[in-house]
C-alpha positions, 0 to 999 in steps of 0.5 A: 499474474504472480510476477505482476503481483510480486512487482506490485508489492515491490513497487508499494514497498519502494514507494513507502520506503522512499516516502518515509526517507523523504519525510525523515530527511526534511524532519531532520532539517527542521530539527537542525534549523530549530536547534540553530535558532535555539542556539542563537537565542541562548547566545543572545541571552548570554550576551545580554547577561554579560552586558548587564553585568558589565553595566552593573560593574560600571554602576558600582564603579560610579558608586565607589568613586561617589560614595567612597570606599565600601567593602561590600561594594568592593566584594560585589565588584570583584564577584561581578568581574569574575562572573563577567569573565566567565560569561565572556569565555562562554560567549567566545567559545560559541561566537564562531557560529554567529558570524562577525560577532567574534570580532566585536567581542574583542571590544567587550574584552577591552571593556572588561580589561579596563574595569579589571585594571580600575579594580586592581589600581584603585579599588583593591586597597582602602582609600579615604579623604583626598584619595577619593577625589583623586580616584574619581578624577581618574576613574570617571573618564575611563568609565565614560569612555568604556560605556560609550565604547560598550554602547557602540559595540552593543548596537552592532552586536544587537543588530548582528544578533537580530539578523542572525535570529531573523535568518534562523527564523526564516530558515526554520519557517522555510524548512517547516514549509518544505517539510509540510509540502514534502510530507503531503506530497509523500503521503499523496504518492503513498496513497495514489501509487498503491491505489492505481497499482491495485486498480491496474492489477484488478483490470488485468485480472478481469480482462484475463478472466474475460479473455478465457471466458470468451473462448469458453462461451464460443465452445459452448455455442459450438464454435470449436475453431474460435481464435482470439484477436490477441494473445496474453502472456500471463497465466490466463494466456496459458489457460487459453492456449490449453483450451485452444488445444482441447478445442482443436482436438475436439474439432478433429474428433468431430470430423472423424465422427462425421466420416464414420457416420457417413460410412455407417449410413452407407452400410446401413442402407445396403443392409436395408436393401438386402433386408427387403430382398430377404422379406420378398423371399420370405413371402414365398413361404408365408403360405406354409408357415402362417402360424410360424410367421405370426410368431416370428413377426410378433417376435421380430416386432418385439425385437425391433421395438426393443432394439430401437428403444435400446438405441435411443436410450444408448444415444441419450445416455451418451449425450448425457455423459458428454454433457456431464464431462463438459460440466466437469471441465467447466467446474474444474475451471471454476474451481481454479478461478475461485482458488486464484481469487482466494489466493489473490484476496489473501495477498491483498489482506497481507498488503493491507496489514502492512499498509496499516502498520506503516500508517500507524508508524507515520502517525506516531512520527507526527505525534512526536513532531507535535510534542516537539512543537509543544516543547517549543511553545513552552520555550517561547513562553520562557522567552516571554517571561525573561523579556517581561523580567528584563522590561521590569528591570529596565523600568526600575533602572530608569527610576533609579537613574531619575533619582540619580539626576544628571549622573544617571542620564547615561544609565537612563539611556541604557535602561531605555535601550534595555526596555526597547530590547525587551519589547522587541524580544516580546514581539518576536516571541509572540510572532514565533508563538503564532507560527508554532500554533499554526504548525500545531494546527497543521500537525493535528490535521495530519495526525487526524488524517493518518487516523482516518487513513488507518481506519479506512485501511482496517475497513478494507482489510475486513472487507477483503477477509469477507471476500476471502470467506466468500471465495472459500464458500464458492470453492466448497460449493463447487466441490460438492457439485463436482461430487454430485456430477461424479455420482450422476456419471456413475449412474449413467455408467450403470445404465449403459451396463443395463443397456448392454445386457438388454442388447444381449437378450435381444440377440438371444431372442434373434437366435431363437427366431433363427432356430424356429426358421431352421425347423421348417422343413417345407421351405428348406431350399428357400431357407438356404437361399435366405441363409446365404443372404443372411450371411452377407447381411451378417458381414455388413452388420459386422462392418457396421459393428467395427465402424461403430467401435471406431465411432465410440473410441473417437468419442 
């Protein structure tokens, strides 16, 4: 049973470690997918900012060729070109993780190069008068061509980014679903395996106890040759084997006692016949020893009464002593079973404590996951804010384009595309927020389940502690009962000593009767004959004494 218990503990530990490893593995996958989605969103934000910067550069170019030279606008144009270069370099460094976007960024670089070339060729020096018209005729076609190219590239990049974002969202959702499924499965296994193992161990322990109890009941009913239909190999099996050996020994002793009893009966019968012959001889001298016969008869009756009484008391004390020995043996067995039960309950307490610690650890992990989901919700709220600002910017751009008239139509188209992009981002953010809310609800349920599990495990620990205290009380009661039985056994021994003293007194009384008989001179010849017969009777009695000693040693 001890090896089985160690194996049970090892299985529970292995299942707990495996469940924790599975949960940790799939949680890391969720983190990776979440990080991938975050990187995709950051890349899209940087790209959108770059495109907006390039479009502002184109708008400033239009204003410079339309309104003429302006130092503030020139400085702003130079700043926007520098900022666009910085955004482009950052996008190029991150573009390897975004599929085919790296190829499209080359066209963005061409647009930046074209605007930088326009700045260096036409806007790096002051221009007035006819130079304005000349610069306009050269710059406007380049701006138009660059905007058309940028719009085409932007459509492709936006489509690619949308696909990447949808793939990342799908992967994240799949990872979350897989993590939830594996977490529920791991928790189910973590609860089911220890419970089934404990039930199997309790069943084995109960069957072992019944196995031993069947033999004890059979011995109690007098069936010392009892044999089980099957044998056990655990500690209960060893106890049953020891009890079997003890039963075989007792059975052999009982057979020897039966044989000795038969011999005692034969010798007692022979002694009885010789006693009858002695009585008939005594009848011949009854006339001359009337008074002596009365005294001897009275004394003989008293001796017989005392002898019979002492024999009955001796037999009763032997039966009581045998019963007490059997009770001692049973109390010893009960003490052993009680001690084993107490040790088992102590082991169960340690197991419950470890399960409580592991459940609290898992509860902490779920709480951390909940905090990460809350951070994700805040991040999505930030995306909503950016989308709203982008939408407002697009509306303002549309208004400005409407004010510009025909020259602002292309800019109005760009503003409308930005507004659509903002609305799409808003929709995506709302969908993501709904998914995160569902994950938050599921995480709350798992968190509450872990809390309930911890409370139940604590209740189990408290009950096991009470059961251990009960086993301890039973063991103390058994020790007290064993002590009382030892006192009773000592009293029985004292009674046996008193009986032996009574037997000695009866023997002395019989000797006195013999002395009285020897003083009778009138029946000298008959007494001689009776002495010979008495000698034979003494030999028979000696044999009876020896057989009785054998019977006593056999018991």
